[in-house]
C-alpha positions, 0 to 999 in steps of 0.5 A: 589312715587319712587320705589327703586330697589336693584341690587344684584351682582351675584357671578362670577363662578369660574373655577373648579379646575383641578385635580393635577397629583400626587400619590394621584390620580394615575397619574404621572407627565409628563416625569415620564413614560419615564423610563418605556418606556425605560425599555420596549425597551431592550427586543424588541432590544434583540428580534430583534437581535435574529431574525436577527441572526436566519435568518442569520444562516438559510441562511448559512445552506441553502447556505452550504447545497445546494450551497456549502460547506467548505473543509480543505486541509489535506496533501501536494499532491496539492503543489505548489497550496494549503497548508496543513490546507487551508480552501476552499469554494466548489461549489456543486450545478449544478457543472460539472467538467471541465479540469483544475478545482480543485475538492473535491471528495470522492471515498468511494470504495477506501479502502486505502483512508479511506473514506476521501475526497481528493482535486485534479486537473481535467486532463481529462474528459469523452471521452478523453485520457491521456498519461503520459510521465515521461521521458519528464515530460509531460502529454498529453490529446487527443494528446496535451501536457498540459501546467502545470506551477502549478506542484511542480517538475518533475515527477519521473518514478514510473512505474517500482517500483510501481505495481499500477502505471504501466499504462501510457495510459488511456482512460477516460470513459464517466461520469468520470474524470481523476485527479492528484495532483499538487505534482505529486511525493506525490499524490494518484490520478488516476494514481493509479489503485486502484483509477483510473478514478473517477465517477462524482457521487463521485465529491463533488464540485469545490474549487473556493475560499480560506478562510483561512489562510487570506493571501490566502483569495480570488478567485482561478483561477484553469484554469491556475494554478495561485492562488493568494488571494486578501489579499496577493496582498495587503500585497505585494503591501504595502511591496513595492514589486510586487506579484509573477506571480504564487503562491506557496502553498500546499495542498491535501487530505481534508475532507469536512466540 
């Protein structure tokens, strides 16, 4: 007797259907999130640039508060070195006046200056003596004649016509400076007894860099009276002519920025 065995084929397990991405189940197809990510980027960029701008402004405030300031030349008393309206960068922190420097000062006790800062050249410092020989158009410091290629023109003798400028021999007190404008015939400076020698406490700083006009942009070489901006040198070179040996410009009174 034979037994028949019936084999039944078990149905194969079908893989569970994967959920389809779509609006029905709250998921979005790949790539649809990109616009949302792009929309989030602009605010981040704006925050980055605002942060960078704020940092830059803070740095500028710190620099101009503790290290230097901007000063605009007002007038012609520093011709032929600086121009009226010229914008200068002034070193303040740690500066000690030296002979030949172009400085910005504000002697508030001088009434006719109206509290306005002025730009002048340091002729002598504390402990030195100054002698002015109008006839020879010469200035002597400690008995040595100064080489002054920067002055605009020969000095006129005003000792007989100006009651405030009769003194030609000056002893500079310690802690003070004697200053004059490069345009000697049109300058309120230490020759005027109402101004006299300037206490160093009134010195706001040394002008060392010209910012505007752009043809004067560059460092100022105040020691020998030569002033040339880098842009001027480039412009002169491109024009096919050599730059002058000493610049002719103007300048004088200047309120600090």
